[in-house]
N, C-alpha and C positions, 0 to 999 in steps of 0.2 A: 313449435308450430309446423316445421316440415314433417315431423313424425305424424302430427295430426292430419296433414294432407295425405300422407301415405295410408293412414288408418281409414280415411274416408274415400279411398281411391276407387271404390266401386259405386259410390252414391252420387247424389246430386252435386256435391261439392267438387268432385273431380270433373264432372260434366261441365260445371261452370268455369273451372280453370281452363279446360280444353277450349271452350267457346272463346275465352278471352284471347287466346293466341291463335285463333282460327278465323279471324275476321277476313272475309274475302276482299279481293282487290275491287275497287269501285271504278267502273268504266267511265271513260271520258268521251271525247268525240261528240256525236250528235246530241247526246244528253245535255251538253252545255247550252244548247239552244233553248231548252225548256226550264232550266233551273230546278228548284225544289219547292216552288210556291204551293204545290198541292199537298204538302205534308199535313197529315191528320193524326189524331191520337186514337189508339185502340183501347186505352184504358187510362184512368186516373186513380192514383192511390194517395189518399189524403191530400189531394190537390196537385200531386206531382205526376206529370204525364209519362206514359209509355207510348212513344211515337210509333206510327205505322212503319217508319223506316227501320227503327231499332227492332221492332217485333219481326219484321220480314227477314232481316238478317239472321236473327236467332232461329227462326222457323226453318229457313233454308239450311243453316248450319246443322241443325238437328236432323233434318231430312238426309243431308249428305252423309252424316255420321252413321245413321241407321242403314242407309243404302250400302255404304262400304262394308258394314258389319254383316248385313243380311243378304246382300247380293240380289240374285233373281227372286228371292222369296219376299222381298220388301213389299211388293204389291199385295201378296197373299196375307202377310202378317200385320201390316200397318194400315190403320185407318187414318187418312190425312185429316179428316175433321176432328177426330179424337186427339190426334197429335197437335193440332192447332190449339185445342183447349189446354192440353198439358203444358205446352210451351208458354202460353200466356199465363197460366197459373203459376208456373215456376218464376216467371219474371215478376209477377205480383208478390209472391212470397219473398223473393230477394229484396224487392223494394221495401216491403214491410220490415224485414230484418235489418236492412241498412238504416232505416229511419229509427228503429228501436235502438240500434247501436249508437247512433248519433245522440239520441235523447238521453242515453245512459252514460254518456261521456267516454265511450270506447274510442280509442285512437290507434292508428298504426303509424308510428314514427318513421322517419327516413331511414334510420339505422336498421330497424326491423324489416322494412320493405326491401332494402338492399340485400340483407342477409337471405331473405326468402328467394329473391330473384337469383342470387348467386348460387342457391342450392338446387335450382331447376336444371336437370341433366341436359335439356335441349339447348341451354345457353352455355354449356361447358365444352372444353376441349381437353382431352386427357385428364378428366376428373376435376378440372379447375375452371372457374368462371372466366369467360373471355368476352370482353366488351365488344370486340369486333364480331364474334359469333352471335352475340345477343342482338346486335343491330342488324346483322344479316338475316337472322331468323324472323325478326319483326318485319324487316323490309320485304321479305318473301311473302308475308301475309298482308302486305299493304299497310303496315303500321310503323310507328316510330316509338321510341321510349316515351316521348311526350304524350302519345295517345294511349299506350299500353299501361303505363304505371298507375295512373289514376284508377283505371278499371281493376287492376290487380290489387291495388290498395283496398278498394271496396270489397273485393272477394275475401281478402284476409280479415277485414272488419266483420263481415258476416260470419266468417268461420269462428271468430272469437266469441260471438254470441252463442252459436250452436255448441261449440266445445265447452263453453262455460256452464251451460245448462246440462248437456248430455253427460259430462264427466263428473257432475256433482252428485249423481244418484248413487244409492247404495242399497244393498240387500241385507236384511237381518238374518242371523243364524237360523231362526225358525223358518223364514221364507226360503232360505237355501236348502234346508232339510226337505221341505215340501217339494221344491223344484227337483231335487235329486230323486225323491221317491217317484215322481212322475216321469222324469227324463230317463231314469235307469229301469223303469218298469218293464217286466217281461210278461208275455201272455201266451197261453196255450190256445191254439186256434185250429179250425178246419175250414176247408172250402171245397166246393164242387162247381166246376164250370159247365155251363149249358151252351154249347156252340150253336151259332146261327145255322151252320151247315146241316144240322139235324133236321131242320124244317124247310130250308130253301128249296130242296129238290121236290118237296111235297106240294109246293104251291102250284095251283092250276091257273094259268094266265090265258085269257082269251083275247081275241082281236078287239072287241069292244072296250075292254079295260085298257088296253094299250092306247087306243084312239082317245079315250076319255082322259087318260093321264097326259097324253101329248097336248090336248086342248087346254087342260088346266095349268100346264107348266110351260107354256110357250116361251116365257122369258128365260127359262133354263136352257132352251135349245136354240137360242139365237146365236148365229155366228157373229162375233163382235165386229164392230167397226175397226178397220185397220188402216194404217198408213205405212209407207216406206219413205225414207228421207234421203235427200242429198244434203251434204253439210261441209262446211269448212271448219277445220279443227286447228286453231292456233294454240300450240302447246309449247311452252318454254323448253320442255325436255327434248322434243323433236328438234327444235331450233338448235339446242346445244350440240347435237350430233353433227350439225353441218358447219360448225365454227372451226376454221383452221387455226392451228397454233404453231408459232415458230419459237426457236430457242431465245432469240433476242427479246421477244415480247415477254417471255417468262422471266428472264433475268431483270428486265425493267421492273416487272411486278415484284420480284424478290427484293429489289432495292427499295421500292416504295413501301413495302410491308415489312421492312427489316425488323422492326420492334416486335412483330407478331411471332417471329421465329426465334426469339430469345426466351429461354425458360428463366424466369426471374429467380433471384437468390432466395433461398429458403433458410429458415432457422428452426431448430428444434430446441424446446425449452421444457423445464419443469417449473411449476409454480406452486406456491403455498398461499392460500387465500384466507385472510381473516375478514369475515364479512362485517359490513357496517350497514345497518338498516337505512332505508331512504328517509331523510328528514330527521336523522338521529341528532340528539343534542350534543354540544361540544364535549361533555364529559364522556359520553359513550365513544365518540370518535377518538378521544385521547387515549382511552383504555385500549381500544383496538390497535391504535398506532404503537402503543407501548408493548403490547403483546407481540405484534409483528417484529418490532425491533429486538425483543428478547430472543425470539426464534432465529432471527438473522444472526445475532451474536453467537448463538450456539452453533449454527452452521459454519460460521467463519472460524470457530474454534475446533472444527473437525467433526461435528455431528453429521450423520448421514442425512442429506437433503430428502431422499426418497422416504426414509423411515419417518422423519418428522412430518412430511407431507401426508403420509398415510394416517398418522395419528392425529394431526392438528388441522389439516386443511379443511376448510368449509366449502370447498367446491366438490359437490357430489359426483360430477362427471369425471374428475381426474384424480381425486384423493386415493382411490383404491389402486391406481397405477403409479403411485408415488409422485403424483403431480405432473406426470408426463402429458404434454399437450401435442406431441408429434410435430411434424414439420408444417410450417405455414409461411406464406409470403407476406411482405409488408402491405399494410392496409387491411388485413383480415381481422385483427383484434381491435379492441377499444383503443382510441388514439394514444392515450398516455402509456398504456401497456405496450403497444407496438413500438412507440418511440424508444422506450427503455430497452426493449429486446434488441432492436437494431442499432442501439448505441453501444452495446457490450463489445469490448475489444477482443476478448479471447475466450475460447471454449473452457468451461469450468468456472468462469467468473460468476459471482453472485451479486445481485443488486437489489435494492429495496430500502425501506418499504415504498412501493409505488401505489399511489392513490388512483382508483378509478371509481366509477359509479357502483361497483360491486363491493368495494372495500379496499383493504391494503394487501398488496401482493409482494411476495419475495420471489425473485426469479433467478434461475440458474441456466446458463447457456450450455446445452448438451452437444450440439453439432451444427455445422454450417455447410450448406450446399451452395457454391457460388453460381452466379448466372452462367448459362450455357447457350451458345448460339448454334442453331442447326444449320448444316451446310446446304447449299443449293441442291446438291444431288439427292439429299434425303427428302426434300419437299417439292421436288420438281413435279411429280404426278399430282400432288395436292394443288400446286399453283396452276397446272394445266386445267384441272377441273374448275377451279375458281375463275380463271380467265374466260373459259367457255361460258360459265354461268353468268358472269357479268355482261359479256357481249350479248348473250342470248336474252338476258333480261332487258337490256337496252333495245334490242330489236323487237322484243315482244311488246314493250310499252309503245313504241312508235307504230308498230303494225296494228296494235289494238285500235288506236285512233283511226287509222286509215281503213281498217276493216269495218268499223262502225259507220264511218261516213260513206264508204263505197257501197255497202249493202243497203244503206238507206237511200242513196241517190239512184241505185238500180234495184228497186224492190222486187223485180220479176225474174231476176237471175243471180246466180252466184259466180258466173263466168268472169265478169269484169273484175270483181274483187280477187278471185283466184289468180287471174292472169297478172294483175298489177302487183300482187304480193308474192307471186311465185309459189302459191300453195296449191295442193291437190284437192279436188272435189271428191269427197268420199261418199259411200252409200251404205245405208242400213237395209236390213231385211224388213219384211212386214211385221208390225206389232200392234197390239190393241192398247186401250187406255190403261191396262194393267202393266204395260211395259214389256220389255223383251230383253234381248242380249246386247252387249256392248254399250253403245251410247244410249240405246233405248232402255237401259236399266236405270237411267238417271231420272228421278221424278220431275226435275225441272224441265228436262227435254221433253218428256211425255206431255206435261201440261202445255208447253209451248206448241208442240206438234198438233195437238187437238184444239188449239185456240181458234176462234173464228177467223182471225186475221191470217194465220198461217194456212188453215184449211182453204181459205179464199184465194190462195196463190201468192201471197207475199212472203218475203224473207222474214225470219224471226228477228227480234231484237237480239243483240249479243247476249249469250248465256254464259255465266261464269260457272265452270264445273270444278273449280278448285283454284288454289293459288297459281296464278299465271297460266291458266288454261281457259280459253274462251272459244265458243263455237257459235256459228250462225247456221240455222237449218232452214230447209224449205221442203215441202211435200212433193215427192216425185210420183207417188201412186197413192190413190185413196179408194178403199173399198168400203162402202156403206154397210151397216149392220143388215143381216138377212136371216130369216128363219130357216133352219136346217130342215130338209125334207124328212118325213116320218121314217122312210126306209133307212135313212142314215143313222137314226137314233133309236130304232126299234130295239136292238139288243140292249142298249143302255136302259131303256124304259123297263124291259122285262126283268133286267137285273134289279132295278129299283123296287119293282113290285114284289119280287120274290123276297128281297131283303126286308121290306116293310111287313110282309106276311110273317116272316120268320121272327122278327122282333116282337110282334104281338104274342106269338106262341111261346117264345122263351121267357118273356116277362110273365105270362100266365103261369107257366110251369114253375118259375122261381118263386112266385107268390104262393103257389100251392105247397111247395116244399117247405117254405118258411112256416106256414100254418101247421103243417104236420110236425115239424120240429117243436114248435111252441106247444103243441098238444101232448108232447111227451115221447114221440117216436125218436128212436136213436138215429144219428146221422148215418151210421153204417147201413141200417136197414133201409132207410130212404134212398140212399145212393144205389144200393143193390136193386131195389124195386124200379128205379128210374133209369137203370143202366148208365150211371154216371160214375166217373172216377172220383173217389174221396181222397183228399190230401190233408194230412194232419201235420202240424208243426208245433213242437214244444218249445217253450221259453223264447219266443220270437221277440226281438227288440224292435225299437221304432225305426231303425235303419237296416233291418235284416235284408240283405241283398238277395236271399234265396226265395223271397216271397214277392209276388206281384205288387207293385206300388199301390194300385187302387185297392187291392185286398187289404194291404197293411194299413192304409189310412182308415178304411172302414172298421177294421178290427180295433184300432186305438180310439175310435170315436164311440164305439159301443160302450154301454155301462158295464158294471161288474156283474158276473153271473150270480144268481140267487140260489143258495143251497145246491141242489143237484141239477138245476135248470141252467142251461147256457143262455147266451144272448145271441140273437140271430137277425140277419137282414139280407136283402138282396141288392146287388149293385150292377150297373151297366159298365162293361169294360170298354176301353178305347176301341177295341176291335169290333164292337157291336155285340159280342157275346155277353151273356149274363153270368153272374156268379152268385151262389148262395154262400154266405160267410157266417161263421159262428165263433164265439169266444167261450171257452170252457174253463179257463183258469186265469187268475191274475196274481202276479207276485210283484209287490212294490220294491223299488230300489232301496238299499240299506245305506243311509247316510254315514253310518259308523264304519262300514266296510270299504268306503271309498278312499283311495290314496289321498294324502294331503294335497299333493300337486293338482290332482283332478278336481278336488273340492274347490281349490282356489280358482281354477279355470271356470268352473260352473258358477261360482259366486260372481266373477267378473262378467260372465256372459249374461247372468240375470240382471246385474247392475246396468249393463249396456241396454238391455231391453227396457228397463225402467227409465233410463236416461233418455232413450229415444222417445219413449212415451211422454216424458215430461217436456221434451223439446217440442213435440207435435202439439201438446196441450198449450204450450206457450205461443206457438205459431197460430193455433186456432183462436186463442184469446186475442191476439193482435188483429186477426181478421174480423172477429166479432165487434171490436171497438173501432175499426177503421171505416173510413168512407171510401168504398171502392166502386168506381163507375166504369162499366164495360160497354164500349160502343157496340150496339146491336147491328149485325150486318146480315 
């Protein structure tokens, strides 16, 4: 299952896992006066609600994730309305899949849930699961194991459904051959680029055209509405830097956390497994026990444990290693197995057969690492960081309540809250609704800054910008939107008009060249007549780095040449230039010439494509038969 999580680490599944451990801290303070009686649903899926509260949390989490990833380009690249639809659709998809899993009898037991949680690196210290670290990470996100584990169990349940469908697909040898022919195909091509600059200088622009363009596109030349903020930033990381630490406090903490600094005893064993199917009848169980007992007797009479494990063990994960399971601590393995391992008295001793849900095990103790205690000097810096963190968190929680109440009681100023809490009032520069730098790069801050209440002179509600970071903002300067004067934008308009003229001309020339090529004229003759550079590429592959990406995509979209006639088209490049593209030869990939390893990779790749298609078809079928009600807003 953990491997499956890694395999899906760039898709919706990883996104969902991240969301589960990124639930922001819920503010207290003045919000307590109002309760949550205004809770509404944004959607219902087969009668099960998606509440506005749950949706808003997910929406803001995804906004924050994208903002951290894209930085200042967030406003340019992300449409909030489209993101709203995508997040809601994801939540609907997840609910449909969870309902399907429940209906099909899928379950995630406590043992599997624990194993998955133990395998998450964020919950580990020095490569091992730490209960204290687990609780600290969750606490930092405003969660507890009680709230996190049901959500994570649901995530694993959904993953079982997806993985069960996606990994069941396969590709036939004939399909793989056809896939290889297309994937490994090579094409002979040519292209000639027609630059905009060829015509831009020829454009004749007069004052009337400039004025008319200005009048038609006034919305483009508006200076956007802008605000500048004053704000209080309550950040646990800043608080941490102000916390003093003394030696005695650290020694007290060391004593309180003594168990944490003990590396538990570990044991390394080999095992040989004779599997027993679930629900096997007594005769099958007896045969497996007898076989295990026979192998145990051979080992006790001098046979090599590793050799017998390689030959007879039915544990695919360890058989090839002679049954070696490496070092592990108590509580890691199945209860009966772990009890047997940690009951062995000396290295080299063999015990068994031990019955577990997997079957019968023969176990040999290979090595023992006793428990080790780390001295205070080795963990002093870690203790200091933790001491500061705990004190800072306590101060943050108490200050958050006070900040909420003080900024509500004094809605026209931040001074009172700043003075009472010992915080600095910070300032931002001017920014528009598209955002800006620093705090203005946060979508949540931008929305609040341009809200009627804040533009009207009030403090904002407390805004959570991450785990244990809260700000309250107010507008200190407001500039309404205004039309830029013509003289300020004249050069931009003239540039636009020249570019528009040039685009028409290059498109006309590209179309004319394609017609000439289709009529039988040679690419070389046409390029020479039009004073264009002709570039030829032989045996280009689909990922040929030497060819412009847009040209390459067009080349592999064109059909096969007929007889001596190539295939031709024209395309617009990202730069605005045009290119005329032609295919003069096609050579399919040869399935027989492909190395066996590469063929296996291609077969798996094709099966993954089929599997994903089958999963999407399954999901679409769930949607078709579901009753989905979305609240119109």
